[in-house]
N, C-alpha and C positions, 0 to 999 in steps of 0.2 A: 076589920078587926083591927086594933097596935096594942102587938107586946103580945102577943098568945107567946110568944117562943121567951116568956119568962125567967124565970131562976133554977127551977124545976126542972130536969133534965126530960122528966116523966108524963110532965103536963104539955111540956115541946112537942113533946114524937105524938101525943094523943091530940093535941091542936090538931097535927100538919095533916095525921094522917087523917079524921073526923070531917075535913073537906069529904073526902069523897061521897061519906053520904048524905051531900046536902046538894050534888050535880043536878039535879033535877028542879031544886026550889028554891037557890040562891046563887049568887054571883059574892066568893068571898077571896077577900085576898086581905092576905096576913101582912102589916108593914110595922117594921121597928127600926131602929138606924144605920141597921144593913144593907137589909133586904126588904123585896117585895115578892112571895108565895102566892102562885096560883094555881088551882090547876087545870089542865091545857084542856080542849075542846082535839078530840082527831087528826083534823084540821089546822092549823093556827098560824098568824102572819101579821109581824110586827114589826115596823122600820126600827132600827136602832143603829146607835152610830158607833163606830169601830173601834174595837176592843173594848164592850161594854160586858162585864162578865155574866156570864149565863149557867147556871148547872141544872137539869135533869133528873130530878129525881124521881125513882118508878117509886107507889106504892103497890107492895107484891111482884107479879111478874107485866111486864109492858113488852110486847112483841108488834113488830113489823113498823120499827123507826128510821126516819128516814129525818135529815134533814139538810140544810143548804144555809151556807154561809158562815157557816160555824169555823171556828180552829179547828174541831178535832169533829168532824160528817160521822156520820153515821146513815148507810145506808140498806137497811129493812134488818134492824138488827135489835137485839133484844136485852132488856137493860133488866137487871134483879134485884131487889133491893136488903143489903148486906154482903150484895156480892159482886154487881158491877151497875155503877149508879155511875151518871153523865156529870157527874162534878166538875168546877173549875175551867171551864169552858170558857168560849170567847167568839164575838164577833170579829168577820174577816176584814171587813168592810162596811163604810155606809153605807147603809138600806135594807129592805125586806130580808129576813130571817122566817126560816118557814120551819117548821115541824108539824110532822106526820105520822100519828102510829096510829094499829089497825086496833089493836088490844090491852088491854090494860088503861090504870088511871097514873098516869103521868103527873106529877108537878112541875114548873119553871120556879128558879128561884131567879130573880135577876140579883145580885151584889154587886154591892159596894166594898172597899175598900178600904 
C-alpha cells in the first residue's frame, strides 16, 4: 500500500492497526516517503546496515519481546500502545537484526529521516 499514512491522523491509525486483521490472508507493507511498515511474525530476522532507524510499535500489548543488534535491546520485555513503545531504535552494526515476540501484534517501521 502506498500512502496509507495520508493527511488524516484517524485514517493513518486505522490503516496501520488494520494490518493485523489480514495477518493470515496477505502480507501488507505500507510505504510512504519516510517509512516502510509491516506486521512482524513471531520470529523475524533481516540484514540491515548500521544506524538504520527502526521502530517497534505494539498493537495493544505485546509480550516476550527479545531483540538482537539494536541500540536499545529488549530482553523478554513487553510493549504497550500508549504506554511503552520501541520507537526510534537503531541497528548497532551491519548484519542481522533479530526480533522475537511471544504474544501480540508488533509492527516494524523502517524509518528514514
